[in-house]
C-alpha positions in Angstrom: 0.0 0.0 0.0 7.7 -5.1 -2.5 9.8 -7.2 -3.3 11.2 -9.8 -1.0 14.4 -10.1 -3.0 17.6 -8.2 -2.1 17.8 -4.6 -3.1 21.1 -5.2 -4.7 19.8 -7.9 -6.9 17.4 -5.5 -8.6 18.3 -4.8 -12.3 18.5 -1.1 -12.9 16.1 0.4 -15.4 17.7 1.4 -18.7 17.2 4.9 -19.8 16.5 5.7 -23.5 19.5 6.7 -25.6 20.4 10.3 -25.0 18.5 10.5 -21.7 19.9 10.3 -18.1 19.8 7.0 -16.2 16.9 6.4 -13.9 19.1 5.0 -11.1 19.9 7.9 -8.8 23.3 8.3 -7.2 21.8 8.1 -3.8 20.4 4.6 -4.5 23.7 3.6 -6.1 25.7 4.7 -3.1 23.3 2.8 -0.8 23.9 -0.3 -2.8 27.6 0.2 -2.7 27.6 0.5 1.1 25.5 -2.6 1.5 27.9 -4.7 -0.6 31.3 -3.8 0.9 32.5 -7.3 0.2 32.3 -6.9 -3.6 34.9 -5.1 -5.7 33.5 -2.7 -8.3 34.7 -3.2 -11.8 34.0 0.3 -12.9 36.5 2.9 -11.6 34.3 5.7 -12.8 31.3 4.4 -10.8 33.5 3.9 -7.8 34.7 7.5 -8.0 31.1 8.8 -8.5 29.9 6.8 -5.4 32.8 8.2 -3.3 32.0 11.7 -4.4 28.3 11.2 -3.7 29.0 9.9 -0.2 30.6 13.2 0.7 28.0 15.4 -1.0 27.0 18.4 1.1 23.4 19.0 2.2 21.4 21.2 -0.1 21.0 24.7 1.0 19.0 26.1 -1.9 15.4 27.3 -1.5 12.6 26.8 -4.0 13.3 28.9 -7.0 16.8 29.7 -6.0 18.4 27.7 -8.8 19.3 24.7 -6.7 17.9 22.3 -9.4 20.1 19.2 -8.9 17.5 16.4 -8.5 20.2 14.0 -7.2 21.6 16.2 -4.4 21.3 14.4 -1.1 20.3 15.6 2.3 22.5 15.4 5.3 20.2 12.6 6.6 21.4 10.5 3.6 25.0 10.7 4.7 25.9 8.0 7.2 29.0 9.9 8.2 27.1 13.0 9.3 27.3 13.5 13.0 24.3 12.6 15.0 22.5 10.9 12.1 21.3 7.4 11.6 21.7 5.6 8.4 18.5 5.7 6.3 16.9 2.4 5.6 16.7 1.0 2.1 13.5 0.0 0.3 13.4 -3.1 -1.8 14.0 -1.1 -5.0 17.1 0.6 -3.7 15.3 3.8 -2.7 15.9 4.8 0.9 13.5 5.9 3.6 15.3 9.2 4.3 14.5 12.0 6.7 12.7 15.0 5.2 14.6 17.8 3.4 12.1 20.5 4.2 8.4 21.1 3.5 9.1 22.3 -0.1 12.3 20.4 -0.9 11.0 18.9 -4.2 10.4 22.4 -5.5 14.1 22.7 -5.8 13.8 20.6 -8.9 13.1 22.8 -11.9 11.0 20.3 -13.8 8.8 19.7 -10.8 8.3 23.4 -10.3 6.9 23.7 -13.8 4.7 20.8 -13.3 3.5 22.0 -9.9 2.7 25.5 -11.2 0.6 24.0 -14.1 -1.3 21.8 -11.7 -2.2 24.8 -9.5 -4.1 26.3 -12.5 -5.5 23.0 -13.8 -6.7 21.6 -10.5 -8.6 24.8 -9.9 -10.3 24.5 -13.3 -11.1 20.8 -12.5 -12.9 21.7 -9.3 -14.8 24.5 -11.2 -16.0 22.0 -13.7 -17.1 19.5 -11.1 -19.3 22.0 -9.4 -20.6 23.5 -12.7 -21.3 20.0 -14.1 -23.4 18.9 -11.0 -25.3 22.2 -11.0 -26.0 22.0 -14.8 -27.4 18.5 -14.5 -29.5 19.5 -11.4 -30.8 22.5 -13.2 -31.7 20.5 -16.4 -33.4 17.6 -14.6 -34.2 18.7 -11.0 -33.1 15.2 -9.9 -30.3 14.4 -7.5 -30.4 10.9 -9.1 -29.2 12.4 -12.4 -26.3 14.0 -10.6 -25.4 10.5 -9.2 -25.6 9.0 -12.6 -23.2 11.6 -14.0 -20.7 10.8 -11.2 -21.1 7.1 -11.8 -20.4 7.6 -15.5 -17.2 9.4 -14.7 -15.9 6.8 -12.3 -17.1 3.6 -13.9 -14.3 3.5 -16.5 -11.7 3.4 -13.7 -13.5 0.4 -12.1 -13.6 -1.5 -15.4 -10.4 -0.5 -17.1 -8.1 0.9 -14.5 -5.6 -1.9 -14.9 -5.3 -1.4 -18.6 -4.5 2.3 -18.0 -1.6 1.2 -15.9 -0.3 -1.1 -18.7 -0.4 1.8 -21.1 1.5 4.0 -18.6 4.3 1.4 -18.6 4.4 1.0 -22.4 4.7 4.7 -23.4 6.9 7.6 -22.4 5.0 9.2 -19.6 5.7 12.9 -20.4 4.5 12.4 -24.0 1.4 10.5 -22.8 0.5 13.2 -20.3 0.6 15.8 -23.0 -1.9 13.7 -25.0 -4.3 13.0 -22.0 -4.2 16.6 -20.7 -5.0 17.9 -24.2 -7.9 15.4 -24.6 -9.4 16.6 -21.3 -9.1 20.2 -22.4 -10.9 19.4 -25.7 -13.7 17.6 -23.8 -14.2 20.6 -21.5 -14.2 22.9 -24.5 -16.8 20.8 -26.3 -19.1 20.8 -23.2 -18.7 24.6 -23.0 -19.7 25.1 -26.6 -22.9 23.0 -26.1 -23.8 24.7 -22.8 -23.2 28.3 -24.0 -25.0 27.5 -27.2 -28.1 26.4 -25.3 -28.3 22.9 -26.9 -26.9 20.8 -24.0 -29.0 18.0 -22.6 -28.4 15.6 -19.7 -27.5 12.9 -22.1 -24.8 15.0 -23.6 -23.4 15.5 -20.1 -23.5 11.8 -19.4 -21.5 11.1 -22.6 -18.9 13.8 -21.8 -18.5 12.4 -18.3 -18.0 8.9 -19.6 -15.4 10.1 -22.1 -13.6 12.1 -19.4 -13.6 8.9 -17.3 -12.0 7.0 -20.1 -9.2 9.5 -20.5 -8.7 9.6 -16.7 -8.1 5.8 -16.8 -4.8 6.5 -18.6 -4.0 9.9 -17.1 -4.2 9.0 -13.4 -1.6 6.2 -13.2 0.6 8.1 -15.7 0.6 11.2 -13.5 1.3 9.3 -10.4 4.2 7.4 -11.9 5.7 10.5 -13.6 6.4 12.2 -10.3 9.3 9.8 -9.5 10.8 10.6 -13.0 10.8 14.3 -12.1 12.2 14.2 -8.5 13.6 10.8 -7.9 13.2 8.7 -4.7 14.8 11.2 -2.3 12.0 13.8 -2.8 9.2 11.5 -3.9 7.2 11.5 -0.7 7.5 15.3 -0.4 6.4 15.7 -4.1 3.4 13.4 -3.5 2.4 15.4 -0.4 2.8 18.7 -2.3 0.6 17.4 -5.1 -2.1 16.6 -2.5 -1.7 20.1 -1.0 -2.1 21.5 -4.4 -5.3 19.6 -5.1 -6.8 20.5 -1.7 -6.0 24.2 -2.2 -7.8 24.0 -5.5 -10.7 22.3 -3.7 -11.0 25.4 -1.6 -10.7 27.9 -4.4 -12.3 26.2 -7.4 -15.9 25.8 -6.1 -16.0 29.4 -4.9 -14.9 30.7 -8.3 -17.4 28.3 -10.0 -20.2 29.6 -7.9 -19.5 33.2 -8.8 -19.3 32.3 -12.5 -22.5 30.2 -12.5 -24.3 33.1 -10.9 -22.9 35.7 -13.2 -22.7 34.1 -16.7 -23.7 30.4 -16.4 -22.1 27.0 -16.2 -20.8 27.0 -19.7 -18.1 29.6 -19.0 -16.8 27.6 -16.1 -16.3 24.7 -18.6 -14.5 27.2 -20.9 -12.1 28.4 -18.3 -11.4 24.8 -17.3 -10.5 24.0 -20.9 -8.0 26.9 -20.9 -6.5 25.7 -17.7 -5.1 22.6 -19.3 -2.8 24.9 -21.4 -0.8 25.6 -18.2 -0.1 21.9 -17.6 0.8 21.2 -21.2 3.0 24.3 -21.3 4.8 23.1 -18.2 5.4 19.6 -19.6 6.7 21.1 -22.9 9.1 23.5 -21.0 10.8 20.7 -19.0 14.4 19.8 -19.5 14.2 16.2 -20.6 17.9 15.6 -19.8 17.1 16.2 -16.1 14.3 13.6 -16.0 14.8 10.1 -14.8 12.8 8.4 -17.5 11.9 4.7 -17.3 12.4 2.8 -20.5 8.9 1.9 -21.9 8.2 -1.8 -21.9 7.7 -3.6 -25.2 4.1 -4.6 -26.1 3.6 -8.2 -25.1 0.8 -10.5 -24.1 0.2 -11.1 -20.5 1.5 -7.8 -19.1 -1.7 -7.2 -17.2 -1.4 -10.6 -15.5 2.3 -10.0 -14.9 1.4 -6.8 -12.9 -1.2 -8.7 -10.8 1.3 -11.5 -10.1 4.0 -9.0 -9.2 1.7 -7.4 -6.6 0.4 -10.8 -5.3 4.0 -12.0 -4.6 4.9 -8.9 -2.5 3.0 -8.4 0.8 4.3 -4.9 1.2 2.4 -4.0 -2.1 -0.6 -6.4 -1.7 -1.8 -5.5 1.7 -1.5 -1.7 1.5 -3.6 -2.0 -1.8 -6.1 -4.1 0.1 -6.3 -1.5 2.8 -6.7 1.3 0.2 -9.5 -0.6 -1.4 -11.5 -0.8 1.9 -10.8 2.9 2.7 -11.6 4.1 -0.8 -14.8 2.1 -1.1 -16.3 2.6 2.3 -14.3 5.3 4.2 -14.5 8.1 1.6 -18.3 8.5 1.0 -18.7 12.0 2.4 -20.9 13.6 -0.3 -23.7 11.3 0.7 -23.0 11.4 4.4 -22.5 15.1 4.8 -25.7 15.9 3.0 -27.6 13.6 5.4 -25.9 15.1 8.5 -26.7 18.7 7.3 -30.4 18.1 6.5 -31.5 15.3 8.7 -29.3 15.4 11.8 -28.4 19.0 12.4 -31.1 20.6 10.3 -28.9 23.4 8.8 -29.0 25.1 5.4 -26.8 25.2 2.3 -24.3 27.6 3.9 -23.6 25.3 6.9 -23.5 22.3 4.6 -20.8 24.1 2.5 -18.9 24.8 5.7 -18.7 21.1 6.5 -17.0 20.5 3.1 -14.7 23.4 3.8 -13.7 22.0 7.2 -12.7 18.7 5.6 -10.8 20.5 2.9 -8.9 22.5 5.4 -8.0 19.4 7.3 -6.9 17.7 4.1 -4.7 20.6 3.2 -3.2 20.6 6.7 -2.5 16.9 6.5 -0.8 17.3 3.1 1.5 20.0 4.5 2.3 17.9 7.6 3.2 15.0 5.3 5.4 17.2 3.2 7.6 17.9 6.2 8.2 14.2 6.9 10.4 11.7 5.2 9.4 8.8 3.0 6.6 6.8 4.8 6.9 3.5 6.5 4.0 1.1 6.4 3.4 1.6 10.1 2.5 5.2 9.4 0.2 4.2 6.6 -1.7 1.7 8.9 -1.7 4.2 11.8 -3.2 6.9 9.6 -5.9 4.5 8.4 -6.7 3.4 11.9 -6.9 7.0 13.1 -9.1 7.9 10.1 -11.6 5.1 10.9 -11.6 5.8 14.7 -12.4 9.4 14.1 -15.3 8.5 11.8 -16.7 6.4 14.6 -16.4 9.2 17.1 -17.9 11.7 14.6 -20.9 9.5 14.2 -21.8 10.3 17.8 -21.0 14.1 17.7 -23.5 15.9 19.8 -23.6 19.1 17.9 -22.8 20.8 14.6 -19.6 22.5 15.5 -18.2 19.4 17.2 -18.9 17.5 14.1 -17.2 20.2 11.9 -14.1 20.0 14.1 -14.0 16.2 13.9 -14.3 16.5 10.1 -11.2 18.6 10.1 -9.2 15.9 11.9 -10.7 13.3 9.6 -9.3 15.3 6.7 -5.9 15.3 8.3 -5.7 11.6 8.8 -7.4 10.8 5.5 -4.9 12.8 3.5 -2.0 11.4 5.5 -3.2 7.9 4.5 -3.6 8.9 0.8 0.0 10.4 0.5 1.5 7.5 2.5 0.0 4.8 0.4 1.0 6.5 -2.8 4.6 7.2 -1.9 5.2 3.8 -0.2 3.9 1.9 -3.3 6.0 3.9 -5.7 9.2 3.5 -3.6 8.6 -0.2 -3.3 7.9 -0.9 -7.0 10.4 -1.5 -9.7 10.3 1.3 -12.3 9.1 -0.9 -15.1 6.1 -2.0 -13.0 5.2 1.4 -11.5 2.5 2.3 -14.0 0.6 -1.0 -13.5 0.9 -0.7 -9.7 -0.4 2.8 -9.7 -3.2 1.8 -12.0 -4.2 -0.9 -9.5 -4.1 1.7 -6.7 -6.4 4.0 -8.7 -8.7 1.1 -9.5 -9.1 0.0 -5.8 -9.2 3.5 -4.3 -11.4 5.5 -6.8 -12.9 2.7 -8.8 -14.6 1.4 -5.6 -16.8 4.5 -5.5 -19.5 3.1 -7.7 -19.7 0.1 -5.4 -19.4 1.8 -2.0 -21.5 4.9 -2.6 -24.8 3.0 -3.2 -24.3 0.8 -0.2 -23.5 3.7 2.1 -26.4 5.6 0.5 -28.8 2.8 1.3 -27.6 2.5 4.9 -27.9 6.3 5.3 -31.4 6.5 3.8 -32.7 3.5 5.8 -31.1 4.0 9.2 -29.8 7.6 9.2 -26.5 9.3 8.6 -25.1 8.5 12.0 -25.3 4.8 11.5 -23.9 5.2 7.9 -20.8 7.0 9.2 -20.4 4.6 12.0 -20.4 1.7 9.6 -17.8 3.4 7.4 -15.6 4.1 10.3 -15.8 0.5 11.7 -15.0 -1.0 8.3 -12.0 1.3 7.9 -10.6 0.8 11.4 -11.1 -3.0 11.2 -9.4 -3.2 7.8 -6.4 -1.1 9.2 -6.1 -3.4 12.2 -6.2 -6.6 10.2 -3.7 -5.4 7.6 -1.4 -4.1 10.3 -1.4 -7.5 12.0 -0.8 -9.3 8.7 2.1 -7.1 7.8 3.7 -7.4 11.2 3.4 -11.2 11.1 4.8 -11.4 7.6 7.7 -9.2 8.6 8.3 -11.3 11.7 7.8 -8.2 13.9 6.2 -7.9 17.4 5.0 -5.1 19.5 7.4 -4.3 22.4 6.2 -2.3 25.5 9.0 -0.8 27.6 7.9 1.3 30.5 11.5 2.3 31.2 13.0 2.9 27.7 15.9 5.0 28.8 17.4 7.9 26.9 16.4 7.8 23.2 14.3 4.7 23.6 10.6 4.2 22.9 7.8 3.1 25.2 6.1 1.2 22.3 8.1 -0.1 19.3 8.0 -2.8 16.6 11.0 -5.1 17.0 12.0 -8.4 15.2 10.8 -11.6 16.8 13.5 -13.9 18.2 15.2 -16.0 15.5 13.3 -14.0 12.9 14.9 -14.2 9.4 12.0 -13.9 6.9 11.5 -11.0 4.6 14.1 -8.5 5.8 13.0 -6.0 3.1 9.4 -6.0 4.4 10.6 -5.5 7.9 12.6 -2.4 6.7 9.5 -1.0 4.9 7.4 -1.5 8.1 
């Protein structure tokens, strides 16, 4: 949410001719230190590794010109005083300490990508609000709004794995230019129909379905492309900043959409969203390709989808986090249905207070993303802990006595939910071989967002039949139970046990995960935990 083989046995991905290699010096130096008994046959590589081991900590700030994506933090240097050696993941990437809240913005290519996403994500949220309002105004039926949402998410449920295969087969930057352009054209087409006054609900359904089909390819490609821009050292930070970017747009986009709808109509919100994709495409075109870490596209062969599933099945540090993401995505994140029920049936408040509940969760999610950006690459224990806290808070919120208590708990739920999202994304990417990354991220998108068409009707039925409190209680219990079971399975697979020490001494911990006596199975999994 991992390969049980030794990190040093992993074959490095081969970069296309004329491009830089995807194996970062930090990973190479880690492999060199763990194999001190072997003599290198490449003097140049030995010299590069020695130079890398003595590299100083980066001191540049975002935008200061410190664009070296391979520069290591002081936490990566085992010789640095007062530091502990960073642990290695099964792919050679290491679980390093954080380099600052905005460390990945030192990378020029990622800065361009991030800036484009600021504009595009705002446009995406504008279209979401305008699309729902358009369908509601055309039909007067909330069911029609639900059908539109289902049409947009259904392709991910049915075809999510195939999108991951395409992400591995094609150069990711080129593929993103195509998918972002296609999304822009779809938004422009819907804008023309709406402004022209000829739009019908069925047109909206078709455009939502086409957008979902493009998203099937775009989502896993975008997720996997992050590592090609920043490398493993800053991957967790970049994933967290992407989430913060999205949550900021979640606060701004709906407000702008509301003003546009009131002033000139939904069609112009679609038009502005179409223009927003130019910012992303411009950023992709402006990147320095020589500074990317491109993964060589895999050749088209039969059985690549089954190969991806088998790859995940054989690695518990991939399989069980994905299982947990499936439960959390399907049952834990059903807030559109639940919040509407709490606003109207439980607390009897109006549209303004309902909007404030969504804002409270967005603020919590943004806070969680910024907190995650300050931390290093996630261990699986953090992922499981965030999921457990998320589920437990949902259970507590189900019994909230008043509106403002419920709003405060939603903010905390947003913090833990976003922490889980960023942790599972970064941990899966760090634990996956580059040639498999697209398929693994496609599987994550499948289980996390593709479960919406399954979970939403179930939660909606429970809420309608027994009330929103019981609906949220059920969601929280399922999420917390799934986190507990997955945590126990991972600890057992890694041969770890929980140690309680009431007198830990200086630098010790009261509660810690430690290896079982005579444990010798899956050392890489134990490291990831």
